FIPATI-737592 format. One record per residue (C-alpha): residue number from 1; x, y, z. Coordinates in steps of 0.1 Angstrom, whole numbers, plus 5000, padded with zeros to 4 digits. Layout:
(NUM (X Y Z))
...
***
This chain:
(1 (6776 9276 0771))
(2 (6753 9294 0795))
(3 (6757 9299 0832))
(4 (6747 9317 0864))
(5 (6760 9320 0899))
(6 (6741 9315 0931))
(7 (6747 9326 0967))
(8 (6772 9307 0988))
(9 (6752 9281 1007))
(10 (6763 9284 1043))
(11 (6760 9255 1066))
(12 (6738 9233 1044))
(13 (6749 9204 1022))
(14 (6727 9194 0993))
(15 (6721 9159 0980))
(16 (6732 9165 0945))
(17 (6765 9154 0929))
(18 (6790 9183 0925))
(19 (6794 9172 0889))
(20 (6757 9170 0882))
(21 (6748 9206 0877))
(22 (6733 9216 0844))
(23 (6760 9224 0818))
(24 (6773 9259 0822))
(25 (6758 9266 0856))
(26 (6782 9281 0881))
(27 (6778 9260 0913))
(28 (6788 9276 0946))
(29 (6810 9260 0972))
(30 (6792 9250 1003))
(31 (6805 9251 1039))
(32 (6813 9215 1049))
(33 (6808 9203 1085))
(34 (6843 9208 1099))
(35 (6875 9221 1084))
(36 (6872 9243 1054))
(37 (6849 9244 1024))
(38 (6839 9216 1001))
(39 (6818 9210 0971))
(40 (6781 9206 0979))
(41 (6769 9170 0984))
(42 (6802 9151 0982))
(43 (6800 9136 1017))
(44 (6764 9123 1015))
(45 (6763 9106 0981))
(46 (6781 9073 0973))
(47 (6809 9076 0948))
(48 (6799 9066 0913))
(49 (6824 9046 0892))
(50 (6841 9069 0868))
(51 (6850 9058 0833))
(52 (6886 9055 0824))
(53 (6906 9080 0803))
(54 (6909 9073 0766))
(55 (6943 9064 0752))
(56 (6949 9099 0739))
(57 (6938 9115 0772))
(58 (6961 9092 0792))
(59 (6990 9101 0769))
(60 (6984 9138 0777))
(61 (6989 9132 0814))
(62 (7025 9124 0822))
(63 (7033 9107 0855))
(64 (7035 9135 0881))
(65 (7026 9120 0914))
(66 (7020 9086 0929))
(67 (6988 9097 0948))
(68 (6972 9110 0916))
(69 (6978 9077 0898))
(70 (6966 9058 0928))
(71 (6933 9077 0923))
(72 (6933 9069 0886))
(73 (6939 9032 0894))
(74 (6911 9034 0919))
(75 (6887 9047 0893))
(76 (6898 9021 0867))
(77 (6894 8992 0893))
(78 (6859 9005 0902))
(79 (6850 9006 0865))
(80 (6862 8970 0857))
(81 (6845 8954 0887))
(82 (6864 8958 0919))
(83 (6896 8946 0935))
(84 (6908 8910 0936))
(85 (6918 8916 0972))
(86 (6891 8932 0995))
(87 (6902 8967 1004))
(88 (6909 8976 1041))
(89 (6883 9004 1040))
(90 (6882 9041 1046))
(91 (6896 9053 1080))
(92 (6870 9069 1103))
(93 (6873 9083 1138))
(94 (6852 9096 1167))
(95 (6849 9134 1170))
(96 (6845 9138 1207))
(97 (6840 9175 1207))
(98 (6850 9208 1190))
(99 (6856 9241 1206))
(100 (6859 9276 1193))
(101 (6870 9308 1210))
(102 (6899 9325 1228))
(103 (6908 9295 1250))
(104 (6898 9267 1226))
(105 (6933 9255 1219))
(106 (6942 9253 1256))
(107 (6909 9238 1267))
(108 (6909 9211 1240))
(109 (6945 9202 1250))
(110 (6935 9198 1286))
(111 (6904 9178 1278))
(112 (6926 9155 1255))
(113 (6950 9149 1284))
(114 (6922 9141 1308))
(115 (6907 9117 1283))
(116 (6940 9099 1279))
(117 (6941 9093 1317))
(118 (6905 9079 1317))
(119 (6902 9041 1325))
(120 (6892 9021 1294))
(121 (6906 9047 1270))
(122 (6935 9038 1247))
(123 (6957 9068 1254))
(124 (6977 9067 1222))
(125 (6945 9069 1201))
(126 (6935 9103 1215))
(127 (6944 9132 1193))
(128 (6938 9170 1193))
(129 (6938 9191 1162))
(130 (6937 9229 1158))
(131 (6922 9234 1124))
(132 (6923 9264 1101))
(133 (6886 9271 1105))
(134 (6892 9283 1141))
(135 (6880 9251 1158))
(136 (6900 9229 1181))
(137 (6888 9192 1180))
(138 (6894 9161 1201))
(139 (6893 9128 1183))
(140 (6895 9092 1194))
(141 (6903 9059 1176))
(142 (6907 9048 1140))
(143 (6882 9024 1124))
(144 (6881 9011 1089))
(145 (6847 9010 1072))
(146 (6838 8995 1038))
(147 (6809 9003 1016))
(148 (6785 8977 1004))
(149 (6783 8982 0966))
(150 (6748 8969 0965))
(151 (6732 8989 0993))
(152 (6756 9018 0996))
(153 (6757 9012 1034))
(154 (6789 9013 1053))
(155 (6801 8986 1077))
(156 (6800 8993 1114))
(157 (6829 8976 1133))
(158 (6819 8964 1167))
(159 (6849 8982 1183))
(160 (6837 9015 1168))
(161 (6802 9011 1183))
(162 (6816 9001 1217))
(163 (6840 9031 1218))
(164 (6814 9056 1207))
(165 (6791 9044 1235))
(166 (6820 9046 1259))
(167 (6828 9082 1249))
(168 (6792 9093 1251))
(169 (6789 9078 1285))
(170 (6818 9096 1301))
(171 (6807 9120 1328))
(172 (6809 9130 1365))
(173 (6791 9120 1397))
(174 (6766 9149 1391))
(175 (6753 9132 1360))
(176 (6769 9156 1336))
(177 (6781 9140 1304))
(178 (6811 9155 1286))
(179 (6808 9141 1251))
(180 (6771 9136 1245))
(181 (6775 9151 1210))
(182 (6803 9127 1199))
(183 (6799 9115 1164))
(184 (6816 9094 1137))
(185 (6836 9113 1111))
(186 (6861 9105 1084))
(187 (6897 9105 1097))
(188 (6911 9140 1091))
(189 (6939 9140 1066))
(190 (6967 9166 1069))
(191 (6966 9194 1044))
(192 (6994 9191 1018))
(193 (7005 9212 0988))
(194 (7024 9244 0981))
(195 (7007 9270 1003))
(196 (7011 9296 0975))
(197 (6988 9275 0953))
(198 (6959 9272 0978))
(199 (6926 9285 0964))
(200 (6922 9309 0993))
(201 (6952 9329 0979))
(202 (6934 9335 0946))
(203 (6922 9371 0940))
(204 (6895 9361 0915))
(205 (6857 9358 0918))
(206 (6855 9327 0896))
(207 (6878 9298 0889))
(208 (6875 9268 0865))
(209 (6870 9235 0884))
(210 (6888 9207 0866))
(211 (6890 9179 0892))
(212 (6875 9166 0924))
(213 (6891 9139 0946))
(214 (6871 9119 0971))
(215 (6882 9092 0995))
(216 (6870 9057 0988))
(217 (6874 9023 1005))
(218 (6908 9018 0988))
(219 (6920 9054 0983))
(220 (6924 9078 1012))
(221 (6951 9102 0999))
(222 (6927 9125 0982))
(223 (6944 9157 0994))
(224 (6978 9145 0981))
(225 (6963 9136 0948))
(226 (6948 9171 0944))
(227 (6982 9187 0953))
(228 (7000 9165 0928))
(229 (6976 9174 0900))
(230 (6979 9211 0909))
(231 (7017 9209 0907))
(232 (7015 9191 0874))
(233 (6992 9218 0859))
(234 (7015 9245 0872))
(235 (7044 9227 0854))
(236 (7023 9228 0823))
(237 (7020 9266 0826))
(238 (6984 9268 0840))
(239 (6975 9290 0870))
(240 (6963 9260 0890))
(241 (6949 9260 0926))
(242 (6939 9233 0951))
(243 (6913 9234 0978))
(244 (6911 9209 1006))
(245 (6880 9199 1027))
(246 (6872 9170 1050))
(247 (6850 9153 1024))
(248 (6869 9161 0992))
(249 (6896 9181 0975))
(250 (6893 9201 0943))
(251 (6916 9215 0917))
(252 (6909 9246 0897))
(253 (6926 9267 0870))
(254 (6925 9305 0866))
(255 (6914 9335 0886))
(256 (6886 9354 0869))
(257 (6866 9385 0877))
(258 (6830 9393 0867))
(259 (6841 9394 0830))
(260 (6843 9356 0830))
(261 (6805 9357 0825))
(262 (6790 9374 0794))
(263 (6758 9374 0775))
(264 (6754 9354 0743))
(265 (6720 9356 0725))
(266 (6705 9371 0756))
(267 (6717 9342 0779))
(268 (6746 9342 0805))
(269 (6776 9324 0791))
(270 (6813 9318 0797))
(271 (6837 9343 0782))
(272 (6861 9335 0753))
(273 (6890 9333 0778))
(274 (6872 9306 0798))
(275 (6861 9287 0767))
(276 (6897 9287 0754))
(277 (6908 9271 0786))
(278 (6881 9244 0783))
(279 (6895 9235 0749))
(280 (6928 9225 0765))
(281 (6931 9186 0767))
(282 (6940 9187 0804))
(283 (6911 9210 0812))
(284 (6882 9197 0792))
(285 (6865 9177 0819))
(286 (6857 9179 0856))
(287 (6876 9148 0866))
(288 (6865 9126 0895))
(289 (6894 9108 0911))
(290 (6915 9111 0880))
(291 (6889 9101 0853))
(292 (6862 9118 0834))
(293 (6829 9114 0852))
(294 (6798 9103 0832))
(295 (6766 9104 0852))
(296 (6743 9074 0851))
(297 (6707 9085 0844))
(298 (6680 9060 0838))
(299 (6705 9033 0831))
(300 (6724 9053 0805))
(301 (6758 9070 0807))
(302 (6757 9107 0798))
(303 (6786 9126 0782))
(304 (6815 9134 0805))
(305 (6808 9164 0827))
(306 (6829 9193 0815))
(307 (6850 9216 0835))
(308 (6830 9244 0850))
(309 (6832 9278 0867))
(310 (6828 9279 0905))
(311 (6827 9308 0929))
(312 (6859 9314 0949))
(313 (6851 9314 0987))
(314 (6853 9349 1001))
(315 (6850 9366 0967))
(316 (6813 9361 0959))
(317 (6792 9389 0943))
(318 (6778 9412 0970))
(319 (6742 9402 0963))
(320 (6751 9365 0960))
(321 (6737 9362 0924))
(322 (6757 9373 0894))
(323 (6738 9392 0868))
(324 (6756 9398 0835))
(325 (6755 9432 0821))
(326 (6736 9442 0790))
***
């Protein structure tokens, strides 16, 4: 298996699937718009239906968390043709504004209080969050959106449109508008999991990505599912980590230095230690919502995407591109 690492892509999200990189390539993590880091492309590409686990693979995964199995069920339902009862949809909200700086927390709180007192605003639906990325954000409302499986377009509830226009139109007598940059975003989910197992605590340069969880119309607990899988892998003796973002959560195993990449026949490749991990039943694939992901290309399903090395945020090579030694 060959591979290479590229520079951390700051502030730009690609259109490619996070599981669609060429086998062996080491994809970077890209900064998501909002809280934390997420895998490139996950918020802009519709979720593809994963194929279910084989009987043997299901047997190797004992029950370890309701949210994880909710994700597995979601994947199976998508594969066999959908739910008998239409799902409620994915929760979205309005991001009114975000602030950063010394007085961001205080200012966001004051703005939130002022918004609650504004005529026409449902006071109980105003929320203020102080996120780990240093931003304080003001949100308004909760709206459930479904995705049309044929077109890939999301529904737009009339109340959501009306509220967004209302928020954008709030201003003063001088013609100054307070929330002109308000936008629709997925409803933020609280971070969960053992803090000691967060990927940011890893000291490695590389880690082996073994699962990605994305919210769907009938599955919103993607962070809890990732935390559950991480805990399960820890119980199995693996050094597992989780990483949360607004668009997805990921689970990885191991903390590797530059020695994780070697040369084989003149080409960059994974070390024997990494390859040994990939041979473990639980770590063979890069799961998508609990099931092996098989990309659909030209009407044909490819082999399941294997687990793959990714760069740990904050521990990238100095020049951004790893060059194996001779």
